N, C-alpha and C positions, 0 to 999 in steps of 0.2 A: 349110365348104370347107377341105380340107387342101391345103397348099402344099409345093412343093419349094424348098429354100433352099440357096444356095451361100455358103460363108464364104470370102472371098478374103483371104489372109493368116492362114490357120487355125493356123499354128505360132507366131504372135506372142502377146504378152501379151493384147492386146485380142481377137484372133481366138479364142483359147482361152476367154476370158471370155464371148464371144458364144455359143460352143458350150455352155458351162456354164449360161448364163442361159436359152437356148432349152430346154434339158432341164429346168431347174428350174421354169419357168413353164408347162410342158406346153402350149406353143403348138401349134396344129393343123398339125403338120409331118409330111408323109408320108415325106419323104426329105431327107437333108442331104448335101451334097457338100463335102468339105474341099479347098480349092484353095490352092495355094502356088506358089512359084517352082520351077524345074526341079530345083534342088539338093535340094528336099524331097520329090521324088516317092517315094511308098512309105512315107514317114514316118507313123507312127501317132499319131492324136490321139483324145481321148476325147469322146464325146457321150453323156451319161448312162451307161448300162451297156453301151453299144456302143463299138466301136473302129473308127474310120474311117481309111482310107489316103488320103494326100494325092495329088491329081491335079495335073497340070501346067497352070498358068494359060494358057500359050501354046497348048495343045492342047484346052482345055476348051470344050465346046459349051454356051454360056449359054442356048440355046433350050430346053434340057431343065429349066431352073430358072425358077420364077415370080419369084423375088426373090434378089438377091445383096447380102450385107452385106460391104462393102469395109473392110478394116482393114489396108491394105498401104502406106499412105503416098501423098503427093501425086503423085509421078511415075508410079506404077502406076495410080492413079485417072485421071489425065489421059489415059493411053493406053487403058486397058482398060474404064473405066466407060462411055464412049460406045459402044464395041463391044458390050458386054453389053446396053446399053439398046436398041441397034439390032436386037438379036435378040429383043426383046420381054420381056426380063428387067428388072424394076424394080430400080434400084440405090439402096441407101442407103449413102452414102459417109462414112467417118469422118475423112477428111483435110480439109485446109483449101481444097483446090483449087476446089471449086464453091460454097463458102459465100456468096460475094458476087455470084454470077451471078444477075441479076434473073429469069432463067427457071428457077431452081432453088430450091424452097422450103427454108428453113432451119428445122428443126422441133425443138421441145421439146414433146412432147404435152400436158403439163400447162399449157402457156402459150399455144401458138398452133396447136392441132391442126387448126383449120379451114383453115389455109393449105396443108395437105397435098395438097389437090386440084390444086394447081398443078404437081404432078409430071408431069402428062401432056405438058407442053411438051417435056421432054427425057427423060422416063422416069428421072429422077435426083432424089433427095432428099438434102440435106446434113445431116450431124450437126454440131452446133456444137462449138467448142472446149470442152475439159473444164472449164475454169474458168468459162466463160460459162454452161454448162448449169446448174450448181448455183446460180449467182447469179440467173438469171432465174426459176428456180422459186421462190426466196425473194422476189424483187422483185414478182412478178406480183400476189399478193393485196394488197400495200400500194399498188401502182399503181392497181388497180381501186377501192380504197377512198378514196384521197386524192390520186391523181396525183403521180407522182415527177417532180421538176424536175431534180435533180442527184444523182449517185452518186459517192462517193469510195471506192475499194476497194483494199486491199492484200492480196495473195495469199501463201499459204505452201504452195507446190506440191511434191508428193513427187517423188522421182526416177523413179518408174514412168511419169510423164508424158513422160519422155524415152526410154522404152523399156528393154528388159532390160539392154542394155549399160550404161546409166546406173545401174540398180539394182546391177549387179555392181561398178561403180566405187565406189559408196558402201560396199558390203560389203568390198571389197578394201582400200580406203583405211583403213577402220576397223580392220581386222586389222593393217595396216602400222603404224598409229600405236601400237597396243598392243605391238608388238615393236620400237618406236623406229626404224622405217624411215621415210624421208621419202616421203609419199604423192605420187604423180605424176598430175596431172590429164590425162585423155585425152578423154573425152566432154565434160566441163565445162571452163570457162575457168580455174577456180580450184579449190582443194581443196573438196570437198563434205562430207566427214566432219567433224563437229564445227564446221560453218561454215554460213553462208547466203550465197547468191549473188544479188544484185539484177539478174539478167540472164537472161531466157528468150527464145529466138529471136534474130533479128538486130536490130541497131540501125537505126533510121530517121533521116531527116535532122533531125527535130524533137527528137531525143533520147529519144523513147519507143522501146521495143522492139516488134517485130511482135506478140508475145503481148499486149502492152498495147493495141495498136491493134485486135487481133482482139476483145478484150473490149468495146471501145467500139463498133466497127462491128457486131458480131454482136448485141449487146444492142439497138441501135437497130433492126436488121432484124427481130428476133424480137418485141420488146416494144413499142417506140414510138420513131420517129425523132426525136422532140422531146426525149428524155431526154439530158441532158449527163452524161458519165461520164469519169472519169479513173482510171487504174489504175497501180499499181506491182506488178509480178509478180516474185516471189522464189522461188528454188529452195531447199528446206530438206532437211536430212538425214533424211527419213523415206522409207519404201519405198512405201507406198500411202496415199492419202487426202489430198485437198486441203482446205485451210482458208482462210477469207477473213474479214478484218475489214472491215465494210461500214458506211459512213455515208450516209444518204439525207436529202435535203431535199424535203419534201412541199409541195404547194400548200395543204393544210389541216392543222390541228393534229391530232395523234394521241398519246394517252398510251401508255406502254409496255404497260399492261394491255390496251388495245384492240389494239395491234399483236400481242401474243401470241395473243389470241383469234382474230383474223383469220387469222393464220398457222397456228394449230392446225386450222382448218377447211379449209385449202388442200390440194389433192391433191399428193402427193409430199413433203410436209413433215412433220417431227416436231419439236415444240418441247420441248426439255429445258432448262429455265431455272430452276434453284433458286439463290437467292443465298446459297450456302454452299459450303464446300470440296467440290470435285468435282461441283458441281451443273451441269455443262456437258459437252458431248461433244467429244472430241478425235479426231484422225485415226485413232489405233489402234483406237478403239471403233467407228468407222463402217465398217471394212473388212468386206466381204462383205454389207453391208446395201444394200437398194434405196433407202432414203430419203435425202433431204437434211435434215440436222439443223440447227436454229437454237437458239442459246443467247445468253446475255448481252444480252438485249434491254433497251435503256434509252433514255431521252430524251437527245438531244444538245443541251445548253443553249447551245452556241456559235453556233447558227444557228436562224433561225425555222423552226418545224415540222420539227425535226431528230430523227432516230432513229439509233441505232447498234446493230449486232448482230454476232454471230459465226456463221459458216456453215461446215459441214463435210460432205463427201461422199466416197464411194469413187470416185475418178476413173476407175478402170477399169470401173466399173459405170455410175453415172448419167452420168459424164463421157464415156462412150464406148459400151460394149457394151450396157448396159441401155437407154439412150436409143434405140439403133438397133433393138433388139427391140421397144420400145414403139411406135416408128414402124411397124414391121411389123404389130403388133397393131392399130394405128389403121387401117391400110389394110384389114385383114381385117374389122374391126368395121363399117367404112363401106362394105363391098362394093366396094372400088376395085381389087381384084386379079382378073385373069382367069387361070384355071389353064392351065399349060403343057400342050401336047399329050402 
């Protein structure tokens, strides 16, 4: 079955990545519609060797698409995803708006693909937060083997997670510093060039940020509500690629060798773990790759049945666009989509 796909937010970082991944993976797509805000009408975007012209979201007829991949932010998703769904178009939304809705499945195909059938309640499927997506892919095989009790994670998140404006700010501040100008924060609360900022999204009453809350709540919904998780989310001066330092407490003992073997066999994971200089993967090396990489696997001796590891992934791919396309592929493989007229 070939499907017609609309990309909403086609001019943004994630929207363009969705177009690139759809073309790369040779998904059975008969037609692609690039959809964006009115100011982008007629703007050209690439889809493989084709050039698409953007159509106006407010005038777009979603009934002519089988599925819509939304990459346009929460306010757009809130208004337009239900409208698209009501026209028979299945929506896969990358924003946070629907993630905790009990009637909307939150899907990472390597982890909880079976839950995708729940989309029929609202015709909407949610994509998780970028930092959550790579984390649960790494946690899943360990949880199946020895049940995870508790997770402590510190993230090192690239500026692309905050959009093109944030990437531009890192670039501009870096240039300013080299010519001895004082960098002026705009998107971020403090200087991002040559610095790290322990603050992503808004602060909540308990002192955690909403990004940290998302990681906790989404991991529970996707993997297991019994898992306890605490996160510290940090923005770092890289352009693409999120990294995470993860400590897990298991119910059963597991050696580092066992953990590496279990993770090597897991879908979506690549283990690169040589205990030597350069024997690990960094954000720069994961850019453009589909996999989530795991390195530095070791026993944590400070807690019973503890493990620690390093986890890296391209946040624009697995953290957003790739996961959305994988959900589309899951729907197709399970025969859950009906072709538009």
